[in-house]
C-alpha positions as CSV (number, residue, x, y, z in Angstrom):
1,M,-4.1,-14.9,21.3
2,L,-3.3,-12.7,18.4
3,S,-6.1,-12.0,15.9
4,F,-5.9,-12.7,12.2
5,E,-6.3,-8.9,11.4
6,F,-3.4,-8.1,13.6
7,L,-1.1,-10.7,12.0
8,M,-2.1,-9.5,8.5
9,L,-1.3,-5.8,9.4
10,V,2.1,-7.0,10.9
11,A,3.0,-9.1,7.8
12,G,2.0,-6.0,5.5
13,L,4.0,-3.6,7.5
14,L,7.1,-5.8,7.3
15,G,6.6,-6.3,3.6
16,S,6.1,-2.7,3.0
17,G,9.2,-1.8,5.0
18,L,11.3,-4.3,2.8
19,L,9.8,-2.8,-0.3
20,V,10.7,0.8,0.8
21,L,14.2,-0.4,1.8
22,A,14.6,-1.9,-1.6
23,A,13.2,1.2,-3.5
24,V,15.1,3.9,-1.8
25,S,18.1,2.5,-0.4
26,G,21.4,3.1,-2.3
27,P,24.4,1.0,-2.8
28,S,27.2,0.9,-0.3
29,R,30.4,2.6,-1.0
30,S,32.3,-0.7,-1.5
31,K,29.7,-2.0,-4.0
32,A,29.7,1.5,-5.7
33,L,33.4,1.4,-6.0
34,S,33.7,-2.1,-7.3
35,R,30.9,-1.4,-9.9
36,R,32.8,1.7,-11.2
37,L,36.0,-0.3,-11.4
38,E,34.1,-3.1,-13.3
39,T,32.7,-0.5,-15.7
40,V,36.1,0.9,-16.5
41,R,37.4,-2.6,-17.1
42,E,34.5,-3.5,-19.3
43,R,35.0,-0.2,-21.2
44,H,38.7,-0.5,-21.9
45,S,38.9,-4.4,-22.3
46,K,39.2,-5.8,-25.7
47,S,38.1,-9.3,-24.7
48,N,34.9,-10.5,-26.3
49,E,33.9,-12.4,-23.3
50,V,34.1,-9.4,-20.9
51,A,32.0,-7.3,-23.5
52,T,29.4,-10.1,-23.7
53,Q,29.1,-10.4,-19.9
54,A,28.6,-6.6,-19.7
55,Q,26.0,-6.6,-22.3
56,L,24.1,-9.4,-20.6
57,K,24.3,-7.6,-17.2
58,R,22.7,-4.5,-18.8
59,L,20.0,-6.5,-20.5
60,L,19.1,-8.3,-17.1
61,A,19.0,-4.9,-15.2
62,N,16.7,-3.4,-17.9
63,R,14.5,-6.5,-17.8
64,S,14.2,-6.2,-13.9
65,E,13.3,-2.4,-14.2
66,N,10.8,-3.0,-17.1
67,R,9.2,-5.9,-15.2
68,M,8.6,-3.9,-12.2
69,D,7.3,-1.1,-14.2
70,G,5.1,-3.3,-16.2
71,L,3.6,-4.7,-13.0
72,A,2.9,-1.2,-11.8
73,Q,1.2,-0.2,-15.1
74,R,-1.4,-3.0,-14.6
75,F,-2.8,-1.4,-11.4
76,I,-2.2,2.3,-12.0
77,P,-4.7,4.1,-14.1
78,N,-3.2,6.4,-16.9
79,P,0.3,5.1,-16.4
80,A,1.5,7.4,-19.3
81,V,0.3,10.5,-17.5
82,L,2.1,9.5,-14.3
83,T,5.2,8.6,-16.1
84,A,5.3,12.1,-17.7
85,R,4.7,13.7,-14.1
86,L,7.6,11.7,-12.7
87,Q,9.8,12.9,-15.5
88,Q,8.8,16.6,-15.0
89,T,10.2,16.4,-11.5
90,G,13.7,16.0,-12.8
91,K,14.2,12.9,-10.5
92,S,15.2,9.4,-11.7
93,W,12.1,8.0,-10.2
94,S,10.5,4.9,-12.1
95,L,6.8,4.0,-12.1
96,G,7.6,0.8,-10.2
97,Q,9.3,2.8,-7.4
98,Y,6.4,5.2,-7.1
99,A,3.9,2.3,-6.8
100,L,6.1,0.7,-4.0
101,A,6.4,3.9,-2.1
102,S,2.6,4.4,-2.3
103,L,1.9,0.9,-1.2
104,A,4.1,1.2,1.6
105,L,2.8,4.5,2.8
106,M,-0.7,3.2,2.6
107,V,0.0,-0.1,4.7
108,I,2.2,1.8,7.4
109,V,-0.5,4.5,7.9
110,G,-3.3,2.1,8.0
111,F,-1.3,0.0,10.5
112,L,-0.5,2.7,12.8
113,L,-4.1,4.0,12.9
114,A,-5.5,0.6,13.5
115,M,-3.0,0.0,16.3
116,R,-4.1,3.3,18.0
117,G,-7.7,2.0,18.2
118,M,-9.2,3.3,15.0
119,P,-11.9,1.1,13.3
120,M,-10.5,-1.2,10.6
121,L,-12.7,0.3,7.9
122,L,-11.6,3.9,8.7
123,A,-8.0,2.9,9.1
124,V,-8.0,1.3,5.6
125,F,-9.7,4.4,4.1
126,V,-7.3,6.9,5.7
127,G,-4.3,4.6,4.8
128,L,-5.6,4.5,1.1
129,F,-6.0,8.3,1.0
130,A,-2.5,8.9,2.3
131,G,-1.0,6.3,0.0
132,I,-2.6,7.8,-3.0
133,G,-2.8,11.5,-2.0
134,L,0.5,12.2,-0.4
135,P,2.9,11.0,-3.1
136,H,0.7,12.8,-5.6
137,Y,1.1,15.9,-3.7
138,V,4.7,15.6,-3.2
139,V,5.3,14.9,-7.0
140,G,3.1,18.0,-7.8
141,K,5.2,20.2,-5.4
142,L,8.4,19.0,-6.9
143,I,7.1,19.7,-10.4
144,K,6.0,23.4,-9.5
145,R,9.2,24.0,-7.8
146,R,11.3,22.8,-10.9
147,I,9.1,24.8,-13.3
148,A,9.4,27.9,-11.2
149,Q,13.2,27.6,-11.0
150,F,13.1,27.1,-14.9
151,N,10.9,30.0,-15.5
152,S,13.0,32.4,-13.2
153,R,16.3,31.7,-15.2
154,F,14.8,31.3,-18.7
155,P,15.0,34.9,-19.7
156,D,18.6,35.0,-18.6
157,A,19.1,32.0,-20.8
158,L,17.5,33.7,-23.6
159,E,19.6,36.8,-23.3
160,L,22.8,34.6,-23.2
161,M,21.7,33.1,-26.4
162,V,21.0,36.4,-27.9
163,R,24.7,37.5,-27.0
164,G,25.9,34.4,-28.5
165,L,24.0,34.9,-31.8
166,R,24.9,38.4,-32.2
167,S,28.7,37.4,-31.8
168,G,28.2,35.1,-34.7
169,L,27.6,31.7,-33.0
170,P,25.0,29.3,-34.6
171,I,21.8,28.4,-32.7
172,S,23.1,25.0,-31.8
173,E,26.3,26.3,-30.3
174,T,24.4,28.8,-28.2
175,M,22.3,26.0,-26.7
176,N,25.5,24.3,-25.7
177,V,26.6,27.5,-24.1
178,V,23.3,27.7,-22.3
179,A,23.6,24.1,-21.0
180,A,27.2,24.8,-19.7
181,E,26.7,28.2,-18.1
182,V,23.1,28.2,-16.7
183,P,22.6,25.9,-13.7
184,G,19.5,24.2,-12.7
185,P,16.6,22.7,-14.7
186,I,17.7,24.7,-17.8
187,Q,21.1,23.1,-17.8
188,D,19.4,19.7,-17.7
189,E,16.9,20.3,-20.5
190,F,19.2,22.2,-22.9
191,R,22.0,19.5,-22.3
192,A,19.4,16.8,-23.3
193,V,18.4,18.8,-26.4
194,A,22.1,19.2,-27.4
195,D,22.8,15.5,-26.7
196,K,19.8,14.6,-29.0
197,M,20.9,16.8,-31.7
198,K,24.5,15.3,-31.6
199,I,23.0,11.8,-32.4
200,G,21.0,13.0,-35.4
201,R,17.9,14.2,-34.0
202,T,16.6,17.6,-35.6
203,M,16.5,20.6,-33.4
204,E,12.6,21.1,-33.8
205,A,12.0,17.5,-32.6
206,A,14.4,17.7,-29.7
207,L,13.0,21.0,-28.6
208,Q,9.3,19.8,-28.9
209,E,10.1,16.7,-26.8
210,A,11.6,18.9,-24.0
211,A,8.6,21.2,-24.3
212,D,6.3,18.3,-23.9
213,R,8.3,17.1,-21.0
214,M,8.4,20.5,-19.2
215,G,4.7,21.4,-19.8
216,T,5.4,25.1,-19.3
217,P,4.1,27.9,-21.7
218,E,7.3,29.7,-21.5
219,F,9.3,27.0,-23.1
220,Q,6.5,26.3,-25.6
221,F,6.8,30.1,-26.8
222,F,10.5,29.6,-27.3
223,V,10.0,26.4,-29.5
224,I,7.2,28.2,-31.5
225,T,9.5,31.3,-32.1
226,L,12.4,29.1,-33.4
227,A,10.0,27.2,-35.7
228,I,8.4,30.5,-37.1
229,Q,11.7,32.0,-37.6
230,R,13.1,28.9,-39.4
231,E,10.1,29.1,-41.8
232,T,10.0,32.9,-42.4
233,G,13.6,33.9,-41.7
234,G,14.6,37.3,-39.9
235,N,16.7,38.3,-37.1
236,L,16.7,35.6,-34.7
237,A,18.7,37.5,-31.9
238,E,16.2,40.4,-32.1
239,T,13.3,37.8,-32.0
240,L,14.7,36.2,-28.8
241,A,15.5,39.4,-27.2
242,N,11.8,40.4,-27.6
243,L,10.7,37.1,-26.2
244,A,12.9,37.5,-23.2
245,D,11.4,40.9,-22.5
246,V,7.9,39.4,-22.7
247,L,8.7,36.6,-20.4
248,R,9.9,39.0,-17.8
249,K,6.8,41.2,-18.1
250,R,4.7,38.0,-17.7
251,A,6.6,36.9,-14.6
252,Q,6.0,40.5,-13.2
253,M,2.4,40.2,-13.9
254,K,2.2,36.8,-12.3
255,L,3.8,38.4,-9.1
256,K,1.3,41.2,-9.1
257,I,-1.7,38.8,-9.3
258,K,-0.2,36.7,-6.6
259,A,0.0,39.8,-4.3
260,M,-3.5,41.0,-5.1
261,S,-4.9,37.6,-4.4
262,S,-3.0,36.7,-1.3
263,E,-5.9,38.0,1.0
264,S,-8.4,35.6,-0.7
265,K,-6.0,32.7,-0.3
266,A,-5.4,33.5,3.3
267,S,-9.1,33.5,4.0
268,A,-9.5,30.2,2.2
269,W,-6.8,28.7,4.3
270,I,-8.4,29.9,7.4
271,V,-11.8,28.8,6.5
272,G,-10.6,25.3,5.4
273,A,-8.5,24.8,8.6
274,L,-10.9,26.1,11.1
275,P,-13.1,22.9,11.4
276,F,-9.9,20.8,11.9
277,I,-8.7,23.3,14.5
278,V,-11.8,23.2,16.4
279,F,-12.0,19.4,16.3
280,T,-8.4,19.0,17.6
281,L,-9.2,21.5,20.5
282,V,-12.2,19.7,21.5
283,L,-10.5,16.4,21.3
284,W,-7.7,17.7,23.5
285,I,-10.1,19.2,26.0
286,N,-12.6,16.3,26.2
287,P,-11.2,13.1,24.6
288,N,-14.1,11.0,25.9
289,Y,-16.6,13.2,24.1
290,M,-14.9,13.0,20.7
291,H,-13.9,9.3,21.0
292,T,-17.3,8.1,20.0
293,F,-16.7,9.8,16.6
294,F,-14.1,7.1,15.8
295,V,-16.3,4.2,17.1
296,D,-19.8,5.0,15.8
297,Q,-20.4,4.0,12.2
298,R,-22.9,6.7,11.7
299,L,-20.5,9.5,12.8
300,I,-17.6,8.1,10.7
301,I,-19.9,8.1,7.5
302,V,-21.0,11.8,8.4
303,G,-17.5,12.8,9.0
304,C,-16.3,11.4,5.6
305,G,-19.3,13.1,3.8
306,G,-18.3,16.3,5.6
307,L,-14.7,16.0,4.5
308,I,-15.6,15.4,0.9
309,W,-17.9,18.5,0.8
310,M,-15.1,20.6,2.5
311,G,-12.8,19.2,-0.2
312,I,-15.2,20.3,-2.8
313,G,-15.5,23.8,-1.3
314,V,-11.7,24.2,-0.9
315,F,-11.2,23.2,-4.6
316,I,-13.8,25.8,-5.7
317,M,-12.2,28.5,-3.7
318,A,-8.7,27.6,-5.0
319,K,-10.1,27.8,-8.6
320,M,-11.5,31.2,-7.9
321,V,-8.1,32.6,-6.9
322,D,-6.1,30.8,-9.6
323,F,-5.7,33.1,-12.7
324,E,-4.4,32.2,-15.9
325,I,-2.1,34.6,-17.8
């Protein structure tokens, strides 16, 4: 007879699978085509009834998204910080989708480990760690990759603005040129700034919002430079050219520090991975000897404590080789 815990795990797995399917699955081609045709009809129709139905659909869609996000905000600590991190990735992920993906990952990992014979308490702990840690890690990697892409092309964008200013274009037009010519995250951010300026926002406010969203010092330097130049005056083209040169030298210094600290980082990776490698080898050579590690509660507690101390050590070593410029 099936146990209650097994039935609960199966129900949780099915529910999480449906949640993941609802969160990440996109619409079919026929539905997308019909939706685009309906959007065109609503846009060009002069009937008040059609306009009212379109507005009602938008309100219902926004209400459902806000309801999902509001439910996630009740259980997630610091939802504003997490929302800002999701915006920094450049993806159109909402807080509700992130919470659904984390919950599904937690249930699936815990279910698979419990089915493999791991104790229920340890399976729940590992599933909780995977559901919280893995999405946070993925979001952090996407943010770092996007910021690296932005910083690598930002001096080129500044030089493009310098050429536009020297040819007689105003600063707003040079931003439109950058949004049209430079691909990647720079195009997205400068296009957002240009769109906000078109609807009446001031350039300082639009740039500051982009700087807060990016969270990178390079773009903050650019915002401060424009603010100071607007207050004091001067040659803006020469100022931006000097800023582009400083940012290039800053990037070169980062590469030098990365090369000099690569040996320490490799040592940290080796020291951190060695216990896991030894554990895997012993488990492969003598599975019966290591099986008690997953059954005995005392060994489980000791192992969790060891993982915590190893995590603290890896964190300290990572901070020792992390230099701020």
